[in-house]
FITOR-115715 format. One record per residue: residue in one letter; y, x, z of N, C-alpha, C in turn. Coordinates in pm, 1 decimal. Atoms other than C-alpha are relative to their C-alpha. Example, Ala and Ser with C-alpha at 12.3 -4.5 7.8 and 13.67 -1.06 7.14 Angstrom:
A:-119.0:89.0:0.0:-450.0:1230.0:780.0:120.0:90.0:0.0 $
S:-119.0:-82.0:-6.0:-106.0:1367.0:714.0:109.0:-77.0:73.0 $
END
This chain:
X:115.6:53.9:69.4:12118.0:11709.2:9092.8:7.7:-152.6:-10.7 $
X:2.9:148.7:26.3:12103.8:11355.5:8943.3:-146.1:-31.3:-36.7 $
X:139.3:41.4:30.6:11738.9:11239.6:8972.3:-4.8:-138.4:-60.7 $
X:13.7:127.7:58.2:11638.2:10954.6:8755.8:-139.4:-53.5:19.3 $
X:142.6:50.8:-22.4:11274.5:10922.4:8870.5:-61.1:89.3:105.0 $
X:76.6:-75.2:-94.7:11021.4:11045.1:9120.7:-151.3:-30.7:-19.5 $
X:142.5:18.0:-2.3:10643.3:11101.5:9105.9:-56.3:66.8:124.6 $
X:79.6:-64.9:-104.6:10417.9:11159.4:9402.2:-122.9:56.6:-74.6 $
X:112.1:-66.7:71.3:10115.5:11385.3:9316.3:-114.4:12.4:93.7 $
X:125.1:-24.8:-71.1:9756.4:11393.7:9429.8:-73.8:104.2:-75.5 $
X:79.2:-102.6:67.3:9598.9:11721.6:9334.9:-147.9:-13.7:24.9 $
X:143.4:22.5:-14.7:9223.6:11696.3:9274.1:-80.2:106.1:-77.2 $
X:93.3:-85.9:76.2:8923.2:11897.2:9151.7:-69.5:-81.2:-105.6 $
X:76.5:85.1:87.2:8728.6:11614.5:8995.4:87.5:-112.8:-54.0 $
X:-95.8:96.2:52.9:8970.3:11430.0:8773.1:-67.5:-129.5:-41.1 $
X:74.7:119.9:42.7:8717.8:11176.1:8635.3:-23.1:-94.1:113.1 $
X:27.0:82.0:-121.5:8614.4:11058.8:8983.8:137.1:-51.3:60.3 $
X:-122.7:36.2:-50.5:8976.3:11053.1:9094.4:60.7:-115.7:-81.6 $
X:-56.2:108.4:86.5:9079.8:10835.5:8799.2:-67.1:-132.1:35.0 $
X:72.2:128.5:-38.0:8814.4:10573.5:8897.7:53.4:-51.4:133.7 $
X:-48.8:40.8:-133.2:8927.5:10578.3:9262.5:140.6:-51.8:-3.3 $
X:-140.5:42.2:10.0:9297.3:10552.5:9183.3:17.1:-130.9:-80.5 $
X:-4.1:126.9:73.7:9236.5:10276.0:8934.2:-36.9:-114.2:91.9 $
X:28.9:97.0:-103.3:9080.3:10084.3:9219.0:116.3:-22.9:89.8 $
X:-116.6:1.1:-81.2:9373.7:10166.7:9439.8:118.5:-80.8:-56.4 $
X:-112.3:58.2:62.6:9639.8:10060.8:9193.2:-38.6:-129.1:-79.9 $
X:39.9:124.0:74.3:9436.8:9775.6:9036.2:6.9:11.9:-150.3 $
X:0.2:-18.0:147.3:9443.3:9919.6:8685.2:-12.9:153.1:-30.1 $
X:20.2:-138.2:47.5:9372.6:10229.1:8480.3:144.6:71.7:-8.2 $
X:-126.2:-76.0:14.6:9638.5:10504.3:8450.1:82.7:-51.2:-118.3 $
X:-90.8:48.4:111.4:9938.9:10408.6:8236.1:4.3:102.0:-116.0 $
X:7.2:-98.9:107.8:9919.9:10736.8:8042.5:-59.6:126.8:45.0 $
X:59.3:-130.6:-22.8:9758.9:11082.3:8011.9:78.3:94.2:-88.4 $
X:-86.7:-83.1:84.8:10040.5:11311.7:7879.6:-61.1:131.0:-34.9 $
X:76.2:-126.1:28.7:9819.4:11620.1:7912.0:-135.9:-17.3:55.5 $
X:140.5:23.9:-37.0:9440.0:11659.2:7959.2:-20.5:-2.6:153.1 $
X:23.3:-7.1:-145.2:9466.4:11745.4:8338.0:92.3:-93.4:83.7 $
X:-100.3:83.0:-68.1:9716.4:11471.6:8432.2:-13.0:-152.0:-45.5 $
X:-8.8:140.6:25.5:9711.9:11093.3:8460.6:120.6:-52.5:84.2 $
X:-111.7:56.5:-76.0:10011.0:10883.1:8576.2:5.1:-147.5:-3.6 $
X:-29.6:140.9:-19.2:10091.2:10535.8:8693.8:147.8:-20.5:14.2 $
X:-137.3:34.3:-15.6:10433.5:10385.3:8659.0:4.8:-119.9:91.2 $
X:-7.3:96.8:-105.6:10516.8:10174.8:8966.2:144.1:-32.1:30.6 $
X:-135.9:47.1:-22.0:10835.0:9973.4:9034.4:96.8:109.1:43.4 $
X:-111.4:-98.7:-31.0:11098.2:10251.6:9015.3:-48.1:144.9:33.3 $
X:47.9:-137.6:-26.4:10874.6:10554.6:9081.0:-139.2:8.9:-68.6 $
X:123.3:-20.3:60.5:10545.3:10698.9:8965.7:-95.8:76.3:89.9 $
X:100.9:-74.3:-80.9:10220.1:10845.8:9095.1:-78.7:71.0:-105.4 $
X:83.0:-83.3:90.4:10026.1:11131.6:8929.3:-121.3:44.7:70.1 $
X:116.8:-65.4:-39.4:9683.2:11254.9:8970.6:-28.4:112.1:-95.1 $
X:3.0:-117.0:83.5:9645.3:11609.4:8848.5:-115.3:95.8:41.8 $
X:103.0:-97.8:-29.2:9349.1:11845.3:8819.1:71.5:129.5:39.3 $
X:-61.6:-123.2:-52.2:9467.8:12137.0:9031.8:-90.2:50.4:110.0 $
X:104.0:-34.6:-99.9:9162.7:12281.7:9209.3:52.1:80.4:118.1 $
X:-48.1:-79.6:-112.5:9355.4:12536.8:9422.6:78.3:-82.1:101.7 $
X:-77.6:90.0:-94.0:9564.6:12252.7:9578.5:-74.3:-128.9:29.9 $
X:67.3:124.9:-16.7:9308.2:11979.0:9573.2:-11.8:-43.7:143.4 $
X:17.9:59.3:-140.7:9309.1:11752.5:9881.8:115.7:28.8:88.0 $
X:-111.1:-33.0:-84.7:9640.7:11877.2:10010.4:126.8:-84.4:-23.9 $
X:-114.9:81.4:29.3:9867.2:11604.0:9882.1:23.5:-110.1:100.3 $
X:-34.7:114.4:-85.1:10040.2:11324.5:10071.0:101.2:-83.7:-70.6 $
X:-95.1:92.0:56.4:10228.6:11015.5:9963.5:3.6:-127.9:85.7 $
X:-15.6:129.2:-64.1:10356.5:10696.4:10119.6:28.5:-105.0:-108.0 $
X:-12.7:108.7:95.5:10320.7:10375.2:9918.1:47.9:-120.7:78.8 $
X:-49.8:116.4:-71.2:10542.5:10089.6:10034.4:-51.2:-122.0:-61.7 $
X:64.0:123.0:51.6:10372.9:9752.0:10003.7:66.9:-114.6:73.8 $
X:-66.1:117.2:-68.8:10493.6:9401.4:10085.2:-90.3:-65.8:94.4 $
X:95.5:61.7:-88.3:10176.3:9288.9:10259.6:-119.9:97.7:27.7 $
X:100.6:-104.0:-27.3:9962.5:9556.4:10419.0:-135.7:-56.8:24.5 $
X:132.6:55.6:-24.3:9686.2:9326.7:10531.4:-61.2:-52.4:-125.8 $
X:50.5:40.9:130.7:9645.3:9180.9:10184.2:-58.2:118.3:-75.8 $
X:50.7:-123.7:64.7:9608.2:9535.1:10049.1:-125.0:56.4:70.2 $
X:121.8:-43.1:-69.0:9357.6:9625.8:10323.3:-114.7:-80.0:-40.2 $
X:119.2:85.8:33.6:9143.9:9327.4:10238.5:-37.8:22.6:-143.0 $
X:39.0:-25.4:140.1:9157.5:9390.0:9859.5:-70.6:132.2:-12.0 $
X:57.2:-136.4:15.7:9082.4:9759.2:9892.7:-127.0:14.8:78.5 $
X:119.4:0.5:-81.4:8828.7:9708.3:10171.2:-115.8:-56.5:-79.2 $
X:105.4:65.7:78.4:8633.4:9479.1:9938.9:-53.5:91.0:-101.0 $
X:39.0:-93.8:99.9:8622.3:9762.3:9691.0:-55.6:132.5:65.5 $
X:58.1:-110.7:-67.8:8488.9:10007.1:9957.9:89.6:108.4:50.8 $
X:-99.8:-103.2:-46.6:8810.3:10194.4:10039.7:28.6:-39.4:152.2 $
X:-13.2:9.6:-145.3:8838.2:10248.0:10421.9:132.5:59.4:49.2 $
X:-131.0:-34.4:-63.4:9153.1:10285.0:10633.0:-20.8:36.0:142.2 $
X:-13.9:-8.0:-149.1:9246.0:10398.3:10983.6:57.8:-131.2:44.3 $
X:-57.0:121.9:-61.9:9360.6:10123.3:11212.6:148.7:-13.6:-37.3 $
X:-136.8:28.2:33.2:9690.1:9960.5:11117.1:85.4:19.0:128.4 $
X:-96.1:-11.7:-115.4:9979.9:10061.0:11344.5:115.5:-85.9:-30.4 $
X:-110.2:86.5:19.5:10259.6:9815.6:11394.7:107.1:33.1:100.1 $
X:-110.6:-27.0:-87.8:10601.1:9849.0:11549.0:127.8:-54.4:-61.4 $
X:-130.7:35.1:60.2:10973.2:9796.1:11489.2:23.7:52.5:-131.0 $
X:-9.0:-60.7:131.2:10931.3:10015.8:11180.4:-75.3:-82.9:-102.5 $
X:91.6:79.4:92.3:10688.9:9756.9:11026.2:-142.9:35.4:39.2 $
X:145.3:-38.2:-17.5:10329.7:9867.0:10972.8:-38.9:107.8:-90.6 $
X:52.6:-99.8:91.2:10140.6:10161.7:10835.1:-151.9:2.5:18.6 $
X:143.9:-19.6:4.6:9781.0:10223.0:10743.0:-34.3:123.0:-78.7 $
X:27.3:-129.7:62.8:9647.2:10567.9:10664.4:-138.2:-8.4:-66.4 $
X:127.6:-15.4:62.4:9363.1:10645.1:10422.6:3.9:129.5:-78.2 $
X:14.1:-125.7:77.4:9234.4:10948.2:10235.9:-74.5:-31.3:-126.2 $
X:83.4:13.7:120.3:9116.3:10969.2:9879.2:-126.9:88.2:12.4 $
X:120.2:-69.5:-16.7:8775.1:11117.2:9820.9:11.2:153.8:6.7 $
X:-22.3:-148.0:-10.6:8924.8:11478.6:9795.0:79.5:33.4:123.2 $
X:-72.9:-26.3:-126.9:9125.0:11439.7:10120.1:153.5:-11.7:-13.1 $
X:-145.6:27.4:6.2:9474.2:11363.6:9985.4:31.0:-121.2:91.9 $
X:-41.7:100.0:-101.0:9646.6:11158.1:10258.9:94.4:-100.2:-68.8 $
X:-86.0:113.1:47.1:9793.8:10817.9:10154.7:31.9:-86.9:119.3 $
X:-39.4:95.1:-102.9:9991.5:10593.2:10380.0:57.8:-118.4:-63.2 $
X:-61.2:129.0:40.5:10049.0:10230.7:10305.6:97.7:-42.3:109.4 $
X:-105.7:32.8:-98.7:10372.0:10125.3:10469.6:60.2:-144.7:-36.8 $
X:-55.3:129.8:17.6:10502.8:9767.6:10509.2:128.0:-5.4:77.1 $
X:-126.1:8.7:-80.8:10871.1:9724.4:10598.6:-5.2:-112.3:101.6 $
X:-6.5:102.9:-106.2:10957.5:9520.3:10906.3:43.8:-131.9:-69.4 $
X:-35.6:132.7:51.4:10973.9:9148.8:10833.6:137.5:-47.2:61.1 $
X:-130.7:42.4:-49.4:11328.5:9018.1:10858.1:26.5:-141.9:-30.5 $
END
């Protein structure tokens, strides 16, 4: 297999509410809506999809690697998005959060070198 891209997926029941929440997370509306039940964001070399899939809603997971986890916590916290406590170690830092439907997202910051 020769993969040329990758999308993480957050399955949801309420697509309209999820689109608002993820627009806040990513700082912009979805880049496209290829079919009625799907929205996608194109992010530096990969993508993220929010898909209306009621039977799987809230069971997704994704890790989003960011350069400054504290800056993201501050920006998103100001918008009302809450995180678990940041964990730091030799691996860098991670902060876990859940979207309104329970999909788990992890912000990860690589170690500073």
